[in-house]
C-alpha positions as a Markdown table, in Angstrom:
| # | Residue | x | y | z |
|---|---|---|---|---|
| 1 | Met | 0.0 | 0.0 | 0.1 |
| 2 | Tyr | 1.3 | 3.5 | -1.1 |
| 3 | Ile | 0.3 | 6.7 | 0.9 |
| 4 | Asn | 1.1 | 10.0 | -1.3 |
| 5 | Thr | 1.9 | 13.1 | 0.9 |
| 6 | His | 2.6 | 16.8 | -0.1 |
| 7 | Thr | 5.9 | 16.8 | 1.9 |
| 8 | His | 8.2 | 14.4 | 3.6 |
| 9 | Ile | 6.9 | 16.1 | 7.1 |
| 10 | Tyr | 3.7 | 14.7 | 6.3 |
| 11 | Val | 5.2 | 11.2 | 5.8 |
| 12 | Tyr | 6.5 | 11.7 | 9.1 |
| 13 | Ile | 3.3 | 12.7 | 10.7 |
| 14 | Val | 1.4 | 9.7 | 9.0 |
| 15 | His | 3.9 | 7.3 | 10.2 |
| 16 | Ile | 3.4 | 8.7 | 13.9 |
| 17 | Tyr | -0.4 | 8.2 | 13.5 |
| 18 | Ile | 0.1 | 4.7 | 12.5 |
| 19 | Tyr | 2.2 | 3.7 | 15.1 |
| 20 | Ile | 0.0 | 5.5 | 17.7 |
| 21 | Tyr | -3.1 | 3.6 | 16.1 |
| 22 | Ile | -1.2 | 0.3 | 16.3 |
| 23 | Tyr | -0.3 | 0.8 | 19.7 |
| 24 | Ile | -3.9 | 1.6 | 20.8 |
| 25 | Tyr | -5.2 | -1.6 | 18.9 |
| 26 | Ile | -2.6 | -4.2 | 20.5 |
| 27 | Tyr | -2.0 | -2.6 | 23.8 |
| 28 | Arg | -4.8 | -0.4 | 25.0 |
| 29 | Phe | -7.7 | -1.8 | 23.1 |
| 30 | His | -9.2 | -3.0 | 26.2 |
| 31 | His | -9.2 | 0.3 | 27.8 |
| 32 | Thr | -11.1 | 2.0 | 24.6 |
| 33 | Ser | -14.8 | 2.2 | 24.1 |
| 34 | Gly | -16.9 | 3.7 | 21.5 |
| 35 | Ile | -20.7 | 5.1 | 21.1 |
| 36 | Leu | -22.7 | 3.6 | 18.6 |
| 37 | Asn | -23.6 | 5.5 | 15.6 |
| 38 | Gly | -22.0 | 8.5 | 17.7 |
| 39 | Ile | -24.6 | 9.3 | 19.7 |
| 40 | Asp | -25.1 | 8.2 | 23.7 |
| 41 | Met | -28.5 | 6.5 | 23.7 |
| 42 | Lys | -28.9 | 6.4 | 27.4 |
| 43 | Glu | -28.5 | 10.4 | 27.2 |
| 44 | Trp | -30.6 | 10.9 | 23.9 |
| 45 | Asp | -33.6 | 8.7 | 24.8 |
| 46 | Pro | -36.7 | 10.5 | 24.1 |
| 47 | Met | -38.5 | 8.7 | 26.5 |
| 48 | Asn | -36.2 | 10.0 | 29.5 |
| 49 | Asp | -35.2 | 13.0 | 28.0 |
| 50 | Lys | -35.5 | 15.9 | 30.7 |
| 51 | Tyr | -36.0 | 18.8 | 28.0 |
| 52 | Leu | -39.0 | 16.9 | 26.5 |
| 53 | Leu | -40.7 | 16.5 | 29.6 |
| 54 | Pro | -44.0 | 16.2 | 30.2 |
| 55 | Ile | -44.1 | 15.0 | 26.5 |
| 56 | Thr | -42.2 | 11.7 | 25.9 |
| 57 | Phe | -42.3 | 9.2 | 23.0 |
| 58 | Ser | -40.5 | 6.1 | 21.8 |
| 59 | Lys | -40.5 | 4.0 | 18.7 |
| 60 | Glu | -43.0 | 2.0 | 20.1 |
| 61 | Asp | -45.3 | 4.8 | 21.1 |
| 62 | Pro | -44.5 | 7.8 | 18.9 |
| 63 | Ser | -47.6 | 9.7 | 19.5 |
| 64 | Gly | -46.0 | 12.5 | 21.6 |
| 65 | Lys | -43.5 | 13.5 | 18.9 |
| 66 | Ala | -45.8 | 15.5 | 16.7 |
| 67 | Gln | -46.3 | 17.8 | 19.8 |
| 68 | Val | -42.5 | 18.2 | 20.4 |
| 69 | Cys | -40.5 | 18.0 | 17.2 |
| 70 | Arg | -42.0 | 20.7 | 15.3 |
| 71 | Pro | -44.0 | 23.2 | 17.2 |
| 72 | Arg | -41.3 | 23.8 | 20.1 |
| 73 | Pro | -38.3 | 24.5 | 17.6 |
| 74 | Gln | -40.6 | 26.8 | 15.8 |
| 75 | Leu | -41.3 | 28.9 | 18.9 |
| 76 | Glu | -38.2 | 28.9 | 20.3 |
| 77 | Met | -36.8 | 30.5 | 17.0 |
| 78 | Gly | -39.6 | 32.9 | 16.6 |
| 79 | Leu | -41.1 | 31.3 | 13.5 |
| 80 | Thr | -44.6 | 30.8 | 14.4 |
């Protein structure tokens, strides 16, 4: 595999990052964690969201979504 860079300095930087990633993957992998799809499902759960209360909704019961998702941002932005 070849990596083309602008200058020799970028080659050095790329090598450093490759070594860092290899170190993390091999030696520190058990200490790393990730968030599925980039969001924390516990924090962004509409059933437990403190900013949506008293109206909550879920994928099983989306009845409260229509009351929150469109009118509330319109009011906050002064569009109505």
